[in-house]
N, C-alpha and C positions, 0 to 999 in steps of 0.2 A: 481530614484525611480523605482522599478521593479514591473510590473504588469505580473501576471500569470493568465491565463484563461484556466480552464479544464472543460470538460463536461463529467460527469458520465452518462452513459445511463442506467446502471444497478447497483444499490447500493450494491447488494449482489448476489454472485454466490455460486452454490454448488461446492463441491470439484471437482467433474467431470467437470463441466463447467469451473472452474478457471485452471484446468489442461490443457484443450483443448486450452483455451485462451492464456495461458502463455506458452504452449509448454512443461510444466514440467510433468514428470510421475505422474500418480494418487498417488502411494505410496509416492513420494516425498512431494507432497502437504499434505498428511495426516502426515508425518513426522514433516514438517514445523509448521503445526498447533500445533502438539504436545509439540514441542520445543518453542513454543510461538513467532515464527518468522512470522506468518501470523495471522493477528487479526480475530476474528470471532464474528457473531452475537450471543447474549445469546439466548439460546431456552427456549421458554415458555413452550413447550410440550416435554417431553422426546422421543416422537416417531417422532418428525419432524427432517428433515435432517439438519445437521450442515451446516452454510452458511460462506463463507469468506466475511469479511467486506470490499469490494472495496473502498468505500468511505474513510475509515480510512487510506487505502494504499496511496490513491491520496493526502490526506491531508498530511501525512508523506513524501511523495516524494517532494511536494511543500515546506514544511518547511526545508527539506535538501537542496533543490536548492537554497532557500533564503539565508540560513546560508552560503553555499558556495560562492555565489555571495558577501554577506557582507565581507567575509574573503578576497575574491580577492581585493574588494574596499579598505580595510584596509591595505593590503600589498602593493598595488599600492600608497597608501598615505604615507606610510612609506619610500618608495623608493624616492619620490620626494623631 
């Protein structure tokens, strides 16, 4: 069994905050959101700043890691 423990200190970041934290240029972050490659929090007010959904990114990363580990285990079992 695999246990993954992650702590998210900030569930949402502005584009500028995410760009700074990830090291990506601000315009790249905007493009990734536009292309659907970064999840965002739905806006309740059209005047509010759009926010990157960091929680969704963490969950996606954990699910991908778990899938990779399951595939490795299956491959190892087939070799045995």
